[in-house]
C-alpha positions in Angstrom: 89.8 44.2 81.7 92.4 45.4 79.2 94.2 48.8 79.8 95.1 49.3 76.0 94.4 52.0 73.7 94.3 51.4 69.9 95.0 54.8 67.9 95.6 55.3 64.3 96.9 58.3 62.5 97.5 59.0 58.7 99.4 61.9 57.3 99.2 63.0 53.7 102.8 63.6 53.0 102.3 63.9 49.1 102.6 67.7 49.0 105.4 67.7 51.5 107.3 64.8 49.8 107.1 66.7 46.5 108.3 69.8 48.0 111.4 68.0 49.7 112.3 66.1 46.5 112.3 69.5 44.5 114.4 71.0 47.4 116.8 68.0 47.0 116.9 68.3 43.4 117.5 72.1 43.6 120.4 71.5 46.0 121.9 69.0 43.6 121.3 71.2 40.6 119.0 68.8 38.5 115.4 67.9 38.0 113.3 65.6 40.4 112.9 62.8 37.5 116.5 62.4 37.3 117.2 61.9 41.2 115.6 58.3 41.7 117.5 56.7 38.9 120.7 57.9 40.5 119.6 56.5 43.9 118.9 53.1 42.2 122.2 52.9 40.5 124.0 53.8 43.6 122.3 51.0 45.4 123.3 48.6 42.7 127.1 49.8 42.7 127.1 49.5 46.6 125.7 45.9 46.6 128.0 44.6 44.0 131.0 46.6 45.4 130.2 45.1 49.0 130.0 41.6 47.5 133.2 42.1 45.7 135.2 43.3 48.5 133.9 40.8 50.7 134.8 37.9 48.3 138.3 39.6 47.5 139.1 39.8 51.3 138.0 36.2 51.8 140.2 34.9 49.0 143.3 36.9 50.3 142.6 35.6 53.8 142.2 32.0 52.5 145.5 32.4 50.5 147.4 33.5 53.5 146.2 30.7 55.5 147.0 28.2 52.9 150.4 29.7 52.2 151.3 30.1 55.9 149.9 26.4 56.9 152.4 24.6 54.5 155.4 26.5 56.0 154.2 26.9 59.5 156.7 26.1 62.4 154.9 26.0 65.6 158.4 25.9 67.8 159.6 29.4 66.2 157.7 32.5 65.8 158.2 33.3 62.2 156.4 35.1 59.5 154.3 32.2 58.3 152.9 32.0 61.9 151.9 35.6 61.8 150.3 35.1 58.3 148.4 32.0 59.6 147.0 34.0 62.5 146.1 36.9 60.0 144.6 34.4 57.6 142.4 32.7 60.3 141.5 36.3 61.9 140.6 37.6 58.4 138.4 34.7 57.4 136.5 34.9 60.7 136.1 38.9 60.5 135.2 38.8 56.7 132.7 35.9 57.4 131.1 37.9 60.2 130.9 41.1 58.2 129.5 39.2 55.2 126.8 37.5 57.2 125.9 40.9 58.9 125.6 42.8 55.6 124.1 39.8 53.5 120.5 40.7 53.6 121.2 44.3 52.6 123.8 43.4 49.9 121.1 41.1 48.3 118.4 43.6 48.7 120.6 46.2 46.8 121.6 43.9 44.1 118.1 42.0 43.4 115.8 44.9 44.5 117.5 48.3 44.3 114.5 50.3 43.9 113.4 49.5 47.5 116.8 50.3 48.9 117.0 53.5 46.8 113.6 54.5 48.1 114.8 54.0 51.7 117.8 56.0 50.9 116.0 58.8 49.5 113.6 58.9 52.2 116.6 59.0 54.7 117.9 61.9 52.8 114.5 63.6 52.7 114.3 63.2 56.5 117.9 64.8 56.8 116.7 67.9 54.8 113.6 68.1 56.8 115.2 67.9 60.2 118.9 69.1 59.4 
């Protein structure tokens, strides 16, 4: 004997969504048809900038690691030792950040409309509840 209850609900948010988009457009001082392309462009910019920052930081960390590994002296604590530690830590941290944000970044680059819609819905919910 199963104690589960199945229920479905549907809400027609078409009218409410339109009103919320008009409210958002009014706050921005523009029309509704111009909002979505802004969101799409913003997602593309975010995706490429995240990729650029991760690659740039990875290259800097790898450069510090390569430079310091040539001049490292394990007997004395010197600047190259500090750079070696920073390089290793930087590579580990940047790799972790890149792996964590990879799915969102690729979605923003290859499917910015989906990410724009998610962002728009988030902003709409803030308008509705905020």
